[in-house]
Each structure stands twice: as structure tokens, then as C-alpha cells.
N, C-alpha and C positions, 0 to 999 in steps of 0.2 A: 157237216161241212157248211150248210146254210147258216147255222148258228155262229160259227167261227167268222164267216164273212160279215155277218151283221155286227158282230162284236168289233171287228177291225174297223168297219166303216164308222161306227159310233165313236170309237176312241179318236179316230182321225178328226171327225167333226167336232168333238169336244175340245180338242186342242186348237182347232182353227178359230173357234169362237172367242178362246179365252172365251125424281121419279118424276093458282093464278095469284099472282102476288107471291109473297113469301110463303112457300109451302114445302112440306116434306114429301118427297117422291121416292121414298125408300123402297127397297126391293128385298128386304131381309126375310120375308115370309118363308120361302122354300128352304133356306139353310138352317132353320130352327128345328127341322124334323129330327127325331131321335133315330140314331142308326139301329139296325137290327142286331141281334146277338151275333149273327154271322159276320157283320161288318166290323165288330170290335175284336175279332180274333187276331192273335199275333200273326204277322205275315213275314215271309222271308225277305230280308233286306236286299235291295238291289238298286243300283243307280237308275233313276228315271229322269229323262231330260224334260224340262219345262219349256214348252214352245210358246213364244209370244210373237204372233204375226202382226203386221202393220194394220190389218183389218181395213176398216173404212175411214180411218183418220189419216191425215197427211196429204189428202187429195188436193186441198186448197193451199198447201204450204209451198209456195214457189221457192223461197229461200232455203228451205230445209232446216231452218233454225228451230221451228216448233217440234218437228220429229226428233231432232237431236236432243232437245231438252226433255221431252217426255220419255224418250227411250232410256234415259239415265235417271228416271224419276225415283224418289226415295222409297216409294211403296214397293215397286218391283225389286229394288235393290235389297231391302230388308227381308222381303219374302224369300228371295233366292238364298240369302244367307241363312235364314231360319230353316228353310227346306233342306239345305245341304247339311246343316248341323243335326237336324232330326234324322236324316237319312243315314248318318254315320253313327248315330247313338244306339246304345244297347237297349234303350227304351222305345225304339221305333216300333210302331204298331199302326194298324188301320185307324184305331180310335184317336191316336195322337195326330195322325194326318188330318182327320176330320176337324180336330180342334184348331189346327193351323189354318186350314182352308176357311173355316168359319170366321176366324179372326180377321183374315184379309178380305173376306166378303164384306164384313162390316166396315172395314177401313175404306174400301172402294165405294161402298154405299154412301158413306158420309161425304166422301169427296164428290160423288155424283150430285148429291143434294146441294152442296156448296156451289159448284160451278153452274148448276141449273139456275139457282137464285141470282147469281152474279150476272149470268147471261140475260135474265129477265130485265134487269135494271138498264140494259143497253138497248132495249127494244121499245118501239112505239106500241100503241094499244093493239093494232092489227097484227103486228109481228109477235107480240106476246101471246095473243090468242092462237096463232099458228104454232108456236113452239109448244104451248100447253097441249094442243091436240096431238102434235107429233110425239110428245113425251108419253101421253096416255096410250098412244098406239104402240110405242116401243115397250112400255110396261106390260101391256096386254100380251104382246108377243113373247116377252121374257117369261112371264108366268105360265102361259100356255105351252111354251116349249118345254119348260121344266116338267109340267104335268104329263105331257106326252112321253117324254123320255122315261120318267118314273113309272108310268103305267105300262108301257110296252116292254121296257128292258129290265125292270126290277120287280114289278108286282104281278107278273104273269102267273096264272094258276099252275103252270107247269114248272115254275121256279124262275129265279132271276137269271137273265142272260149274261149279265155283267160279272157275276160272282162277287166275292168278298170286297173287291176293289170298286164295285159299282157305285157305292155312295160317295167315295172319294172323287171318282170321275165326274159324277153329277155336280159335286160342289165346285170342282175346277171349271166346269162348263158355266155354272152360274157366275162365278167370279170373272171368267173371261168375258161374258156378255156385259156385265156391269162395268168392267174396266174399259172395254171398247167404247161403250156409250159415253162414259165420262170423258174419254180422250176426244171423242167427236165433238162434244159440247165445248171442251177446252179450245179446240181448234177454231170453232165458230167465234168464240170470245176473242181469240187472238186476231182473227181476220178483221174484226171490228176495231182493231187498234189497241188492244189491251195486252198487258203482260200477264202470263199465267204463273201463278204461284200455288204450289200444293199446300193444302191445309195441314196435311200430315207432315210431321217432322220425324226424321230418321231416329231410330233408337240406337244407332251405332255411336260409339264414343270417338 
């Protein structure tokens, strides 16, 4: 029973979460890990809802225009379409899910680097220093959080708590954290009087 409770809490937390000068602040390290044989097994197809909460962005958006724009962003739109297509495909599997999550982790990571560098150009030297330290702190949290979840819920000597879907859930949590941080920085950029444009272009025709 305790294991079931822990599983439910972790899944809920994973879905709630969804790097000076010109630098790369990428976070791709965790998502490059190879899945275990168990994680690549074929799984039973079932509809799963992707939850995207507002998180910590939108707090400074008085008009609501920023939230409206990022809520309908091309990355989420394409992800939802690809997820739905995969979920309905006969080729659906845990390994296929991991490929999809990995793809969109990289896309959000690229977007994070882009907005981070754009925001730096809007700041004076003291503000830049503060943002750099803030981003370092966020990155440390992001990596340590992943390490904790992996160690406690997937690498226990008694066996994984999360089961075959554990690696997918961890990837979704990674993507969620990067997505939320990207949107936070985009909001700061907007508050400073700039218009946000996503680097990513939709693959939809």
C-alpha cells in the first residue's frame, strides 16, 4: 500500500512540474540515459492525459496576453498531436514514447537557451550577474531533482517503484521543468517590453 501511495504522489508531482554572455545552458544530460530492457517492452495502449499547468509563469502578466500566447505555443501543439498519433498507433511502445519525450526535451532545451541569451541582452551588468546565478541555481535543482527521483524510485535494490513506465514519467518530468523555466524567462523578457517569438516552427502543414 505504501508503495502504491508513493507511486501516485510521484506521478502527480511529475505532471505538475511538466541553462555569462552568450552561453549554452542546456539541460540535456538526464534525458540521454539509455532505458532498461524493461522500459522498452511493449505496453498496453491506453489514453493518457497530458497535464500542462500554468506553473510559475503568468504571475506578472496583467493583461493575460502572454499566457494566451504561450498556452497556444507551437511546441505544445506539435507534441500533443504527435503524442495522440503515437498513442493510437499499432507501433505504440514504451521505447517509442521515450523517443518522443526525448525529442521534445531537446526542443524545449533549445528554446530555453535562446530566451536565456535574449534576456541577457536586456539587462545591465548587475542584472546579468543575478540572472546567471539564478539560472545556475535552477539548473542545479533540475539535475539534483532528476538524480533523486531516479535513485529513489527507479534504481532501488528492491526494484523499481515506477515499473516499466517509470522512465517515461521521468522524461515527462524533465520536459515539464525545462518547459516551465523557459516560459518563466519568456515572461521576464515580455515584461521588459519585448515580444516573444518561439524559435521552434511547427511541423504541421
